[in-house]
mmJSON file of the N, C-alpha and C atoms, coordinates in Angstrom:
{"data_MODEL":{"atom_site":{
"group_PDB":["ATOM","ATOM","ATOM","ATOM","ATOM","ATOM","ATOM","ATOM","ATOM","ATOM","ATOM","ATOM","ATOM","ATOM","ATOM","ATOM","ATOM","ATOM","ATOM","ATOM","ATOM","ATOM","ATOM","ATOM","ATOM","ATOM","ATOM","ATOM","ATOM","ATOM","ATOM","ATOM","ATOM","ATOM","ATOM","ATOM","ATOM","ATOM","ATOM","ATOM","ATOM","ATOM","ATOM","ATOM","ATOM","ATOM","ATOM","ATOM","ATOM","ATOM","ATOM","ATOM","ATOM","ATOM","ATOM","ATOM","ATOM","ATOM","ATOM","ATOM","ATOM","ATOM","ATOM","ATOM","ATOM","ATOM","ATOM","ATOM","ATOM","ATOM","ATOM","ATOM","ATOM","ATOM","ATOM","ATOM","ATOM","ATOM","ATOM","ATOM","ATOM","ATOM","ATOM","ATOM","ATOM","ATOM","ATOM","ATOM","ATOM","ATOM","ATOM","ATOM","ATOM","ATOM","ATOM","ATOM","ATOM","ATOM","ATOM","ATOM","ATOM","ATOM","ATOM","ATOM","ATOM","ATOM","ATOM","ATOM","ATOM","ATOM","ATOM","ATOM","ATOM","ATOM","ATOM","ATOM","ATOM","ATOM","ATOM","ATOM","ATOM","ATOM","ATOM","ATOM","ATOM","ATOM","ATOM","ATOM","ATOM","ATOM","ATOM","ATOM","ATOM","ATOM","ATOM","ATOM","ATOM","ATOM","ATOM","ATOM","ATOM","ATOM","ATOM","ATOM","ATOM","ATOM","ATOM","ATOM","ATOM","ATOM","ATOM","ATOM","ATOM","ATOM","ATOM","ATOM","ATOM","ATOM","ATOM","ATOM","ATOM","ATOM","ATOM","ATOM","ATOM","ATOM","ATOM","ATOM","ATOM","ATOM","ATOM","ATOM","ATOM","ATOM","ATOM","ATOM","ATOM","ATOM","ATOM","ATOM","ATOM","ATOM","ATOM","ATOM","ATOM","ATOM","ATOM","ATOM","ATOM","ATOM","ATOM","ATOM","ATOM","ATOM","ATOM","ATOM","ATOM","ATOM","ATOM","ATOM","ATOM","ATOM","ATOM","ATOM","ATOM","ATOM","ATOM","ATOM","ATOM","ATOM","ATOM","ATOM","ATOM","ATOM","ATOM","ATOM","ATOM","ATOM","ATOM","ATOM","ATOM","ATOM","ATOM","ATOM","ATOM","ATOM","ATOM","ATOM","ATOM","ATOM","ATOM"],
"id":[1,2,3,4,5,6,7,8,9,10,11,12,13,14,15,16,17,18,19,20,21,22,23,24,25,26,27,28,29,30,31,32,33,34,35,36,37,38,39,40,41,42,43,44,45,46,47,48,49,50,51,52,53,54,55,56,57,58,59,60,61,62,63,64,65,66,67,68,69,70,71,72,73,74,75,76,77,78,79,80,81,82,83,84,85,86,87,88,89,90,91,92,93,94,95,96,97,98,99,100,101,102,103,104,105,106,107,108,109,110,111,112,113,114,115,116,117,118,119,120,121,122,123,124,125,126,127,128,129,130,131,132,133,134,135,136,137,138,139,140,141,142,143,144,145,146,147,148,149,150,151,152,153,154,155,156,157,158,159,160,161,162,163,164,165,166,167,168,169,170,171,172,173,174,175,176,177,178,179,180,181,182,183,184,185,186,187,188,189,190,191,192,193,194,195,196,197,198,199,200,201,202,203,204,205,206,207,208,209,210,211,212,213,214,215,216,217,218,219,220,221,222,223,224,225,226,227,228,229,230,231],
"type_symbol":["N","C","C","N","C","C","N","C","C","N","C","C","N","C","C","N","C","C","N","C","C","N","C","C","N","C","C","N","C","C","N","C","C","N","C","C","N","C","C","N","C","C","N","C","C","N","C","C","N","C","C","N","C","C","N","C","C","N","C","C","N","C","C","N","C","C","N","C","C","N","C","C","N","C","C","N","C","C","N","C","C","N","C","C","N","C","C","N","C","C","N","C","C","N","C","C","N","C","C","N","C","C","N","C","C","N","C","C","N","C","C","N","C","C","N","C","C","N","C","C","N","C","C","N","C","C","N","C","C","N","C","C","N","C","C","N","C","C","N","C","C","N","C","C","N","C","C","N","C","C","N","C","C","N","C","C","N","C","C","N","C","C","N","C","C","N","C","C","N","C","C","N","C","C","N","C","C","N","C","C","N","C","C","N","C","C","N","C","C","N","C","C","N","C","C","N","C","C","N","C","C","N","C","C","N","C","C","N","C","C","N","C","C","N","C","C","N","C","C","N","C","C","N","C","C","N","C","C","N","C","C"],
"label_atom_id":["N","CA","C","N","CA","C","N","CA","C","N","CA","C","N","CA","C","N","CA","C","N","CA","C","N","CA","C","N","CA","C","N","CA","C","N","CA","C","N","CA","C","N","CA","C","N","CA","C","N","CA","C","N","CA","C","N","CA","C","N","CA","C","N","CA","C","N","CA","C","N","CA","C","N","CA","C","N","CA","C","N","CA","C","N","CA","C","N","CA","C","N","CA","C","N","CA","C","N","CA","C","N","CA","C","N","CA","C","N","CA","C","N","CA","C","N","CA","C","N","CA","C","N","CA","C","N","CA","C","N","CA","C","N","CA","C","N","CA","C","N","CA","C","N","CA","C","N","CA","C","N","CA","C","N","CA","C","N","CA","C","N","CA","C","N","CA","C","N","CA","C","N","CA","C","N","CA","C","N","CA","C","N","CA","C","N","CA","C","N","CA","C","N","CA","C","N","CA","C","N","CA","C","N","CA","C","N","CA","C","N","CA","C","N","CA","C","N","CA","C","N","CA","C","N","CA","C","N","CA","C","N","CA","C","N","CA","C","N","CA","C","N","CA","C","N","CA","C","N","CA","C","N","CA","C","N","CA","C","N","CA","C","N","CA","C","N","CA","C"],
"label_alt_id":[null,null,null,null,null,null,null,null,null,null,null,null,null,null,null,null,null,null,null,null,null,null,null,null,null,null,null,null,null,null,null,null,null,null,null,null,null,null,null,null,null,null,null,null,null,null,null,null,null,null,null,null,null,null,null,null,null,null,null,null,null,null,null,null,null,null,null,null,null,null,null,null,null,null,null,null,null,null,null,null,null,null,null,null,null,null,null,null,null,null,null,null,null,null,null,null,null,null,null,null,null,null,null,null,null,null,null,null,null,null,null,null,null,null,null,null,null,null,null,null,null,null,null,null,null,null,null,null,null,null,null,null,null,null,null,null,null,null,null,null,null,null,null,null,null,null,null,null,null,null,null,null,null,null,null,null,null,null,null,null,null,null,null,null,null,null,null,null,null,null,null,null,null,null,null,null,null,null,null,null,null,null,null,null,null,null,null,null,null,null,null,null,null,null,null,null,null,null,null,null,null,null,null,null,null,null,null,null,null,null,null,null,null,null,null,null,null,null,null,null,null,null,null,null,null,null,null,null,null,null,null],
"label_comp_id":["MET","MET","MET","SER","SER","SER","GLU","GLU","GLU","GLU","GLU","GLU","LEU","LEU","LEU","PHE","PHE","PHE","ALA","ALA","ALA","GLY","GLY","GLY","ILE","ILE","ILE","LEU","LEU","LEU","ALA","ALA","ALA","TYR","TYR","TYR","LYS","LYS","LYS","SER","SER","SER","ALA","ALA","ALA","MET","MET","MET","ALA","ALA","ALA","GLN","GLN","GLN","ALA","ALA","ALA","ARG","ARG","ARG","LEU","LEU","LEU","MET","MET","MET","LEU","LEU","LEU","SER","SER","SER","LYS","LYS","LYS","GLY","GLY","GLY","LEU","LEU","LEU","ILE","ILE","ILE","THR","THR","THR","LYS","LYS","LYS","ASP","ASP","ASP","GLU","GLU","GLU","TYR","TYR","TYR","ALA","ALA","ALA","ILE","ILE","ILE","ILE","ILE","ILE","ASP","ASP","ASP","THR","THR","THR","MET","MET","MET","MET","MET","MET","ALA","ALA","ALA","GLU","GLU","GLU","LYS","LYS","LYS","TYR","TYR","TYR","GLY","GLY","GLY","LEU","LEU","LEU","SER","SER","SER","SER","SER","SER","CYS","CYS","CYS","SER","SER","SER","LEU","LEU","LEU","PHE","PHE","PHE","ARG","ARG","ARG","ASN","ASN","ASN","ASN","ASN","ASN","ASP","ASP","ASP","LEU","LEU","LEU","LEU","LEU","LEU","TYR","TYR","TYR","SER","SER","SER","SER","SER","SER","THR","THR","THR","ARG","ARG","ARG","GLY","GLY","GLY","ASN","ASN","ASN","MET","MET","MET","SER","SER","SER","HIS","HIS","HIS","TYR","TYR","TYR","GLU","GLU","GLU","GLU","GLU","GLU","VAL","VAL","VAL","THR","THR","THR","LYS","LYS","LYS","CYS","CYS","CYS","GLN","GLN","GLN","GLU","GLU","GLU"],
"label_asym_id":["A","A","A","A","A","A","A","A","A","A","A","A","A","A","A","A","A","A","A","A","A","A","A","A","A","A","A","A","A","A","A","A","A","A","A","A","A","A","A","A","A","A","A","A","A","A","A","A","A","A","A","A","A","A","A","A","A","A","A","A","A","A","A","A","A","A","A","A","A","A","A","A","A","A","A","A","A","A","A","A","A","A","A","A","A","A","A","A","A","A","A","A","A","A","A","A","A","A","A","A","A","A","A","A","A","A","A","A","A","A","A","A","A","A","A","A","A","A","A","A","A","A","A","A","A","A","A","A","A","A","A","A","A","A","A","A","A","A","A","A","A","A","A","A","A","A","A","A","A","A","A","A","A","A","A","A","A","A","A","A","A","A","A","A","A","A","A","A","A","A","A","A","A","A","A","A","A","A","A","A","A","A","A","A","A","A","A","A","A","A","A","A","A","A","A","A","A","A","A","A","A","A","A","A","A","A","A","A","A","A","A","A","A","A","A","A","A","A","A","A","A","A","A","A","A","A","A","A","A","A","A"],
"label_entity_id":["1","1","1","1","1","1","1","1","1","1","1","1","1","1","1","1","1","1","1","1","1","1","1","1","1","1","1","1","1","1","1","1","1","1","1","1","1","1","1","1","1","1","1","1","1","1","1","1","1","1","1","1","1","1","1","1","1","1","1","1","1","1","1","1","1","1","1","1","1","1","1","1","1","1","1","1","1","1","1","1","1","1","1","1","1","1","1","1","1","1","1","1","1","1","1","1","1","1","1","1","1","1","1","1","1","1","1","1","1","1","1","1","1","1","1","1","1","1","1","1","1","1","1","1","1","1","1","1","1","1","1","1","1","1","1","1","1","1","1","1","1","1","1","1","1","1","1","1","1","1","1","1","1","1","1","1","1","1","1","1","1","1","1","1","1","1","1","1","1","1","1","1","1","1","1","1","1","1","1","1","1","1","1","1","1","1","1","1","1","1","1","1","1","1","1","1","1","1","1","1","1","1","1","1","1","1","1","1","1","1","1","1","1","1","1","1","1","1","1","1","1","1","1","1","1","1","1","1","1","1","1"],
"label_seq_id":[1,1,1,2,2,2,3,3,3,4,4,4,5,5,5,6,6,6,7,7,7,8,8,8,9,9,9,10,10,10,11,11,11,12,12,12,13,13,13,14,14,14,15,15,15,16,16,16,17,17,17,18,18,18,19,19,19,20,20,20,21,21,21,22,22,22,23,23,23,24,24,24,25,25,25,26,26,26,27,27,27,28,28,28,29,29,29,30,30,30,31,31,31,32,32,32,33,33,33,34,34,34,35,35,35,36,36,36,37,37,37,38,38,38,39,39,39,40,40,40,41,41,41,42,42,42,43,43,43,44,44,44,45,45,45,46,46,46,47,47,47,48,48,48,49,49,49,50,50,50,51,51,51,52,52,52,53,53,53,54,54,54,55,55,55,56,56,56,57,57,57,58,58,58,59,59,59,60,60,60,61,61,61,62,62,62,63,63,63,64,64,64,65,65,65,66,66,66,67,67,67,68,68,68,69,69,69,70,70,70,71,71,71,72,72,72,73,73,73,74,74,74,75,75,75,76,76,76,77,77,77],
"pdbx_PDB_ins_code":[null,null,null,null,null,null,null,null,null,null,null,null,null,null,null,null,null,null,null,null,null,null,null,null,null,null,null,null,null,null,null,null,null,null,null,null,null,null,null,null,null,null,null,null,null,null,null,null,null,null,null,null,null,null,null,null,null,null,null,null,null,null,null,null,null,null,null,null,null,null,null,null,null,null,null,null,null,null,null,null,null,null,null,null,null,null,null,null,null,null,null,null,null,null,null,null,null,null,null,null,null,null,null,null,null,null,null,null,null,null,null,null,null,null,null,null,null,null,null,null,null,null,null,null,null,null,null,null,null,null,null,null,null,null,null,null,null,null,null,null,null,null,null,null,null,null,null,null,null,null,null,null,null,null,null,null,null,null,null,null,null,null,null,null,null,null,null,null,null,null,null,null,null,null,null,null,null,null,null,null,null,null,null,null,null,null,null,null,null,null,null,null,null,null,null,null,null,null,null,null,null,null,null,null,null,null,null,null,null,null,null,null,null,null,null,null,null,null,null,null,null,null,null,null,null,null,null,null,null,null,null],
"Cartn_x":[55.935,55.64,56.228,56.498,57.123,55.852,56.478,55.38,54.82,55.843,55.212,54.266,54.342,53.5,51.803,52.246,50.898,49.779,50.476,50.245,49.002,49.958,49.958,48.329,48.376,46.943,46.265,46.446,45.358,44.664,45.612,44.675,43.818,44.536,43.793,42.313,42.413,41.006,40.117,40.749,39.792,39.265,40.382,39.498,38.439,38.807,37.874,36.522,36.657,35.551,34.691,35.259,34.006,33.644,34.375,33.885,33.101,33.103,31.766,30.771,30.679,29.431,28.846,29.837,29.064,28.735,29.198,28.469,27.119,27.057,26.063,24.585,25.03,24.158,23.446,24.487,24.003,25.077,25.688,26.28,27.464,28.0,28.819,28.452,28.798,28.77,29.9,29.504,30.601,31.987,31.672,32.654,33.717,32.767,33.376,34.291,33.626,34.3,35.574,35.526,36.626,37.767,37.396,38.63,39.347,38.187,38.682,39.562,39.052,39.952,41.486,41.706,42.68,43.7,43.109,43.453,44.456,43.422,44.039,45.033,44.759,46.114,46.895,47.285,48.385,48.767,48.063,48.28,49.402,48.557,49.187,50.02,50.391,51.57,50.895,49.855,49.219,49.345,49.943,49.654,48.383,48.406,46.752,46.719,47.519,47.335,47.292,47.521,47.753,46.466,46.669,45.808,44.578,45.624,44.761,43.86,43.791,42.993,41.246,40.277,39.052,38.647,39.335,39.071,38.4,36.99,36.307,36.486,37.493,37.766,37.135,36.659,36.286,34.769,34.165,32.549,32.182,32.607,32.138,30.889,29.761,28.77,29.458,30.553,30.719,32.044,32.216,33.468,32.523,31.212,30.619,30.803,30.916,30.821,29.379,29.046,28.168,27.33,26.07,25.926,25.938,26.292,26.445,24.802,24.155,22.653,22.075,22.339,21.562,22.107,23.351,23.702,22.983,22.866,22.327,20.704,19.954,18.662,18.626,19.435,19.089,19.581,20.563,20.821,19.694,18.64,17.56,16.336,16.496,14.981,14.868],
"Cartn_y":[-17.638,-16.408,-15.494,-14.522,-13.581,-13.308,-12.867,-12.418,-11.006,-10.277,-8.777,-8.829,-10.05,-10.309,-10.506,-11.765,-12.148,-11.028,-10.416,-9.116,-8.388,-7.848,-7.247,-7.693,-9.157,-9.908,-9.907,-10.247,-10.016,-8.858,-7.705,-5.962,-6.081,-6.17,-6.288,-6.687,-7.868,-8.774,-8.431,-7.829,-7.337,-5.632,-5.118,-3.907,-4.026,-5.239,-5.387,-6.06,-6.43,-7.25,-6.238,-5.408,-3.826,-3.172,-3.163,-2.578,-3.639,-4.535,-5.385,-5.356,-5.351,-4.906,-3.893,-2.459,-1.467,-1.122,-2.214,-2.082,-2.459,-4.014,-4.973,-3.879,-3.253,-2.33,-1.246,-0.744,-0.051,1.725,1.472,2.997,3.211,2.406,2.625,2.188,2.745,1.945,1.342,0.5,-0.61,0.396,1.705,2.453,2.8,3.124,3.233,2.525,1.186,-0.027,-0.519,-0.071,-0.445,0.398,1.493,2.756,1.807,1.833,1.303,-0.091,-0.808,-2.289,-1.678,-0.907,-0.247,0.345,1.661,1.99,1.09,-0.109,-0.914,-1.759,-2.369,-3.117,-2.052,-1.309,-0.38,-0.046,-0.104,0.49,-0.915,-2.184,-3.112,-4.119,-3.28,-4.201,-5.455,-5.003,-6.193,-5.484,-6.632,-6.034,-6.679,-5.709,-6.145,-7.498,-8.332,-9.754,-10.728,-10.206,-11.139,-12.042,-13.259,-14.192,-13.737,-12.872,-12.734,-11.585,-10.954,-9.818,-10.606,-9.675,-9.999,-10.094,-10.445,-10.282,-11.553,-11.491,-12.636,-12.932,-13.476,-13.311,-14.558,-15.446,-16.379,-16.81,-15.914,-16.145,-14.402,-13.812,-12.653,-12.579,-12.104,-11.934,-11.718,-10.7,-10.324,-11.515,-12.506,-13.708,-14.726,-14.724,-15.719,-17.284,-17.293,-18.585,-18.908,-20.094,-21.12,-20.737,-20.453,-21.087,-22.266,-22.962,-24.092,-24.909,-23.928,-24.213,-24.913,-24.13,-25.284,-26.288,-26.897,-27.935,-28.773,-28.636,-29.19,-29.547,-28.644,-28.71,-29.62,-29.978,-30.487,-32.058,-32.071,-33.793,-34.082,-33.325,-33.836,-34.26,-33.998,-34.118,-35.469],
"Cartn_z":[-9.292,-9.528,-8.554,-8.432,-7.409,-6.5,-5.084,-4.328,-4.877,-5.653,-6.143,-7.388,-8.082,-9.024,-8.14,-7.32,-7.516,-6.173,-5.423,-4.992,-5.915,-6.847,-7.85,-8.601,-9.136,-9.912,-8.625,-7.342,-6.539,-6.482,-6.156,-5.85,-7.19,-8.373,-9.65,-9.874,-9.369,-9.154,-8.038,-6.928,-6.164,-6.596,-7.089,-7.754,-8.96,-9.708,-10.787,-10.602,-9.549,-8.787,-8.405,-7.671,-7.108,-8.386,-9.672,-10.711,-11.07,-11.185,-11.684,-10.811,-9.723,-8.823,-9.022,-9.303,-9.669,-11.215,-12.084,-13.432,-13.416,-12.845,-12.67,-11.587,-10.817,-10.374,-11.304,-12.141,-13.074,-12.592,-11.776,-11.458,-12.295,-13.064,-14.004,-15.44,-16.695,-17.619,-18.338,-19.093,-20.025,-20.355,-20.567,-21.161,-20.35,-19.062,-17.738,-17.16,-16.762,-16.811,-17.667,-18.748,-19.438,-19.467,-18.691,-18.227,-17.083,-16.461,-14.978,-14.892,-16.09,-16.219,-16.858,-17.846,-18.055,-17.064,-16.161,-15.22,-14.274,-13.732,-12.836,-13.365,-14.639,-15.091,-15.166,-15.604,-15.532,-14.617,-12.829,-11.846,-10.981,-11.039,-10.903,-11.798,-12.981,-13.793,-14.534,-15.05,-15.961,-17.418,-18.254,-19.641,-20.506,-21.321,-22.11,-22.722,-22.587,-22.81,-21.953,-20.6,-19.585,-19.592,-18.894,-18.821,-17.551,-16.798,-15.1,-15.598,-16.784,-17.138,-17.372,-17.289,-17.491,-18.9,-19.748,-21.237,-21.284,-21.847,-22.231,-23.878,-24.384,-25.435,-26.714,-25.38,-26.0,-26.275,-25.746,-25.82,-26.089,-26.703,-27.539,-28.347,-28.222,-29.157,-30.716,-30.772,-32.264,-32.544,-31.915,-32.742,-33.204,-33.377,-33.694,-33.235,-32.093,-31.3,-31.313,-31.201,-30.974,-29.572,-29.273,-27.589,-27.654,-26.334,-25.928,-25.725,-25.531,-24.981,-26.615,-27.477,-29.013,-29.222,-28.659,-28.788,-27.706,-26.702,-25.822,-26.023,-26.137,-27.184,-28.157,-29.069,-30.039,-29.668,-28.271,-28.213,-27.494,-26.842,-25.908,-26.684,-27.888,-28.527,-29.385],
"occupancy":[1.0,1.0,1.0,1.0,1.0,1.0,1.0,1.0,1.0,1.0,1.0,1.0,1.0,1.0,1.0,1.0,1.0,1.0,1.0,1.0,1.0,1.0,1.0,1.0,1.0,1.0,1.0,1.0,1.0,1.0,1.0,1.0,1.0,1.0,1.0,1.0,1.0,1.0,1.0,1.0,1.0,1.0,1.0,1.0,1.0,1.0,1.0,1.0,1.0,1.0,1.0,1.0,1.0,1.0,1.0,1.0,1.0,1.0,1.0,1.0,1.0,1.0,1.0,1.0,1.0,1.0,1.0,1.0,1.0,1.0,1.0,1.0,1.0,1.0,1.0,1.0,1.0,1.0,1.0,1.0,1.0,1.0,1.0,1.0,1.0,1.0,1.0,1.0,1.0,1.0,1.0,1.0,1.0,1.0,1.0,1.0,1.0,1.0,1.0,1.0,1.0,1.0,1.0,1.0,1.0,1.0,1.0,1.0,1.0,1.0,1.0,1.0,1.0,1.0,1.0,1.0,1.0,1.0,1.0,1.0,1.0,1.0,1.0,1.0,1.0,1.0,1.0,1.0,1.0,1.0,1.0,1.0,1.0,1.0,1.0,1.0,1.0,1.0,1.0,1.0,1.0,1.0,1.0,1.0,1.0,1.0,1.0,1.0,1.0,1.0,1.0,1.0,1.0,1.0,1.0,1.0,1.0,1.0,1.0,1.0,1.0,1.0,1.0,1.0,1.0,1.0,1.0,1.0,1.0,1.0,1.0,1.0,1.0,1.0,1.0,1.0,1.0,1.0,1.0,1.0,1.0,1.0,1.0,1.0,1.0,1.0,1.0,1.0,1.0,1.0,1.0,1.0,1.0,1.0,1.0,1.0,1.0,1.0,1.0,1.0,1.0,1.0,1.0,1.0,1.0,1.0,1.0,1.0,1.0,1.0,1.0,1.0,1.0,1.0,1.0,1.0,1.0,1.0,1.0,1.0,1.0,1.0,1.0,1.0,1.0,1.0,1.0,1.0,1.0,1.0,1.0],
"B_iso_or_equiv":[0.0,0.0,0.0,0.0,0.0,0.0,0.0,0.0,0.0,0.0,0.0,0.0,0.0,0.0,0.0,0.0,0.0,0.0,0.0,0.0,0.0,0.0,0.0,0.0,0.0,0.0,0.0,0.0,0.0,0.0,0.0,0.0,0.0,0.0,0.0,0.0,0.0,0.0,0.0,0.0,0.0,0.0,0.0,0.0,0.0,0.0,0.0,0.0,0.0,0.0,0.0,0.0,0.0,0.0,0.0,0.0,0.0,0.0,0.0,0.0,0.0,0.0,0.0,0.0,0.0,0.0,0.0,0.0,0.0,0.0,0.0,0.0,0.0,0.0,0.0,0.0,0.0,0.0,0.0,0.0,0.0,0.0,0.0,0.0,0.0,0.0,0.0,0.0,0.0,0.0,0.0,0.0,0.0,0.0,0.0,0.0,0.0,0.0,0.0,0.0,0.0,0.0,0.0,0.0,0.0,0.0,0.0,0.0,0.0,0.0,0.0,0.0,0.0,0.0,0.0,0.0,0.0,0.0,0.0,0.0,0.0,0.0,0.0,0.0,0.0,0.0,0.0,0.0,0.0,0.0,0.0,0.0,0.0,0.0,0.0,0.0,0.0,0.0,0.0,0.0,0.0,0.0,0.0,0.0,0.0,0.0,0.0,0.0,0.0,0.0,0.0,0.0,0.0,0.0,0.0,0.0,0.0,0.0,0.0,0.0,0.0,0.0,0.0,0.0,0.0,0.0,0.0,0.0,0.0,0.0,0.0,0.0,0.0,0.0,0.0,0.0,0.0,0.0,0.0,0.0,0.0,0.0,0.0,0.0,0.0,0.0,0.0,0.0,0.0,0.0,0.0,0.0,0.0,0.0,0.0,0.0,0.0,0.0,0.0,0.0,0.0,0.0,0.0,0.0,0.0,0.0,0.0,0.0,0.0,0.0,0.0,0.0,0.0,0.0,0.0,0.0,0.0,0.0,0.0,0.0,0.0,0.0,0.0,0.0,0.0,0.0,0.0,0.0,0.0,0.0,0.0],
"pdbx_formal_charge":[null,null,null,null,null,null,null,null,null,null,null,null,null,null,null,null,null,null,null,null,null,null,null,null,null,null,null,null,null,null,null,null,null,null,null,null,null,null,null,null,null,null,null,null,null,null,null,null,null,null,null,null,null,null,null,null,null,null,null,null,null,null,null,null,null,null,null,null,null,null,null,null,null,null,null,null,null,null,null,null,null,null,null,null,null,null,null,null,null,null,null,null,null,null,null,null,null,null,null,null,null,null,null,null,null,null,null,null,null,null,null,null,null,null,null,null,null,null,null,null,null,null,null,null,null,null,null,null,null,null,null,null,null,null,null,null,null,null,null,null,null,null,null,null,null,null,null,null,null,null,null,null,null,null,null,null,null,null,null,null,null,null,null,null,null,null,null,null,null,null,null,null,null,null,null,null,null,null,null,null,null,null,null,null,null,null,null,null,null,null,null,null,null,null,null,null,null,null,null,null,null,null,null,null,null,null,null,null,null,null,null,null,null,null,null,null,null,null,null,null,null,null,null,null,null,null,null,null,null,null,null],
"auth_seq_id":[1,1,1,2,2,2,3,3,3,4,4,4,5,5,5,6,6,6,7,7,7,8,8,8,9,9,9,10,10,10,11,11,11,12,12,12,13,13,13,14,14,14,15,15,15,16,16,16,17,17,17,18,18,18,19,19,19,20,20,20,21,21,21,22,22,22,23,23,23,24,24,24,25,25,25,26,26,26,27,27,27,28,28,28,29,29,29,30,30,30,31,31,31,32,32,32,33,33,33,34,34,34,35,35,35,36,36,36,37,37,37,38,38,38,39,39,39,40,40,40,41,41,41,42,42,42,43,43,43,44,44,44,45,45,45,46,46,46,47,47,47,48,48,48,49,49,49,50,50,50,51,51,51,52,52,52,53,53,53,54,54,54,55,55,55,56,56,56,57,57,57,58,58,58,59,59,59,60,60,60,61,61,61,62,62,62,63,63,63,64,64,64,65,65,65,66,66,66,67,67,67,68,68,68,69,69,69,70,70,70,71,71,71,72,72,72,73,73,73,74,74,74,75,75,75,76,76,76,77,77,77],
"auth_comp_id":["MET","MET","MET","SER","SER","SER","GLU","GLU","GLU","GLU","GLU","GLU","LEU","LEU","LEU","PHE","PHE","PHE","ALA","ALA","ALA","GLY","GLY","GLY","ILE","ILE","ILE","LEU","LEU","LEU","ALA","ALA","ALA","TYR","TYR","TYR","LYS","LYS","LYS","SER","SER","SER","ALA","ALA","ALA","MET","MET","MET","ALA","ALA","ALA","GLN","GLN","GLN","ALA","ALA","ALA","ARG","ARG","ARG","LEU","LEU","LEU","MET","MET","MET","LEU","LEU","LEU","SER","SER","SER","LYS","LYS","LYS","GLY","GLY","GLY","LEU","LEU","LEU","ILE","ILE","ILE","THR","THR","THR","LYS","LYS","LYS","ASP","ASP","ASP","GLU","GLU","GLU","TYR","TYR","TYR","ALA","ALA","ALA","ILE","ILE","ILE","ILE","ILE","ILE","ASP","ASP","ASP","THR","THR","THR","MET","MET","MET","MET","MET","MET","ALA","ALA","ALA","GLU","GLU","GLU","LYS","LYS","LYS","TYR","TYR","TYR","GLY","GLY","GLY","LEU","LEU","LEU","SER","SER","SER","SER","SER","SER","CYS","CYS","CYS","SER","SER","SER","LEU","LEU","LEU","PHE","PHE","PHE","ARG","ARG","ARG","ASN","ASN","ASN","ASN","ASN","ASN","ASP","ASP","ASP","LEU","LEU","LEU","LEU","LEU","LEU","TYR","TYR","TYR","SER","SER","SER","SER","SER","SER","THR","THR","THR","ARG","ARG","ARG","GLY","GLY","GLY","ASN","ASN","ASN","MET","MET","MET","SER","SER","SER","HIS","HIS","HIS","TYR","TYR","TYR","GLU","GLU","GLU","GLU","GLU","GLU","VAL","VAL","VAL","THR","THR","THR","LYS","LYS","LYS","CYS","CYS","CYS","GLN","GLN","GLN","GLU","GLU","GLU"],
"auth_asym_id":["A","A","A","A","A","A","A","A","A","A","A","A","A","A","A","A","A","A","A","A","A","A","A","A","A","A","A","A","A","A","A","A","A","A","A","A","A","A","A","A","A","A","A","A","A","A","A","A","A","A","A","A","A","A","A","A","A","A","A","A","A","A","A","A","A","A","A","A","A","A","A","A","A","A","A","A","A","A","A","A","A","A","A","A","A","A","A","A","A","A","A","A","A","A","A","A","A","A","A","A","A","A","A","A","A","A","A","A","A","A","A","A","A","A","A","A","A","A","A","A","A","A","A","A","A","A","A","A","A","A","A","A","A","A","A","A","A","A","A","A","A","A","A","A","A","A","A","A","A","A","A","A","A","A","A","A","A","A","A","A","A","A","A","A","A","A","A","A","A","A","A","A","A","A","A","A","A","A","A","A","A","A","A","A","A","A","A","A","A","A","A","A","A","A","A","A","A","A","A","A","A","A","A","A","A","A","A","A","A","A","A","A","A","A","A","A","A","A","A","A","A","A","A","A","A","A","A","A","A","A","A"],
"auth_atom_id":["N","CA","C","N","CA","C","N","CA","C","N","CA","C","N","CA","C","N","CA","C","N","CA","C","N","CA","C","N","CA","C","N","CA","C","N","CA","C","N","CA","C","N","CA","C","N","CA","C","N","CA","C","N","CA","C","N","CA","C","N","CA","C","N","CA","C","N","CA","C","N","CA","C","N","CA","C","N","CA","C","N","CA","C","N","CA","C","N","CA","C","N","CA","C","N","CA","C","N","CA","C","N","CA","C","N","CA","C","N","CA","C","N","CA","C","N","CA","C","N","CA","C","N","CA","C","N","CA","C","N","CA","C","N","CA","C","N","CA","C","N","CA","C","N","CA","C","N","CA","C","N","CA","C","N","CA","C","N","CA","C","N","CA","C","N","CA","C","N","CA","C","N","CA","C","N","CA","C","N","CA","C","N","CA","C","N","CA","C","N","CA","C","N","CA","C","N","CA","C","N","CA","C","N","CA","C","N","CA","C","N","CA","C","N","CA","C","N","CA","C","N","CA","C","N","CA","C","N","CA","C","N","CA","C","N","CA","C","N","CA","C","N","CA","C","N","CA","C","N","CA","C","N","CA","C","N","CA","C","N","CA","C","N","CA","C","N","CA","C"],
"pdbx_PDB_model_num":[1,1,1,1,1,1,1,1,1,1,1,1,1,1,1,1,1,1,1,1,1,1,1,1,1,1,1,1,1,1,1,1,1,1,1,1,1,1,1,1,1,1,1,1,1,1,1,1,1,1,1,1,1,1,1,1,1,1,1,1,1,1,1,1,1,1,1,1,1,1,1,1,1,1,1,1,1,1,1,1,1,1,1,1,1,1,1,1,1,1,1,1,1,1,1,1,1,1,1,1,1,1,1,1,1,1,1,1,1,1,1,1,1,1,1,1,1,1,1,1,1,1,1,1,1,1,1,1,1,1,1,1,1,1,1,1,1,1,1,1,1,1,1,1,1,1,1,1,1,1,1,1,1,1,1,1,1,1,1,1,1,1,1,1,1,1,1,1,1,1,1,1,1,1,1,1,1,1,1,1,1,1,1,1,1,1,1,1,1,1,1,1,1,1,1,1,1,1,1,1,1,1,1,1,1,1,1,1,1,1,1,1,1,1,1,1,1,1,1,1,1,1,1,1,1,1,1,1,1,1,1]
}}}
C-alpha cells in the first residue's frame, strides 16, 4: 500500500469517526451522514466499493440476516 493511499484512508476514517459522533448525538441525520460519507470518500480517493468504507452490508436490517442473539438463546435453553 502506498503512503498516499494510507494517508487518504486514515484521513477518511478520521473524518467519518467525527461524522458518526455527530450522528450519534443527533446533530446530523442519516441522510446527511450518507452525503458526508460520499463526499469524504471522493475527497480521499476511495471508491464506493472500497473495503475501507463504512458500508455495513452484512448486517443491514433489509438484507434478511438473522441476529446471532436468537441462535445463542436457543442453545442456552
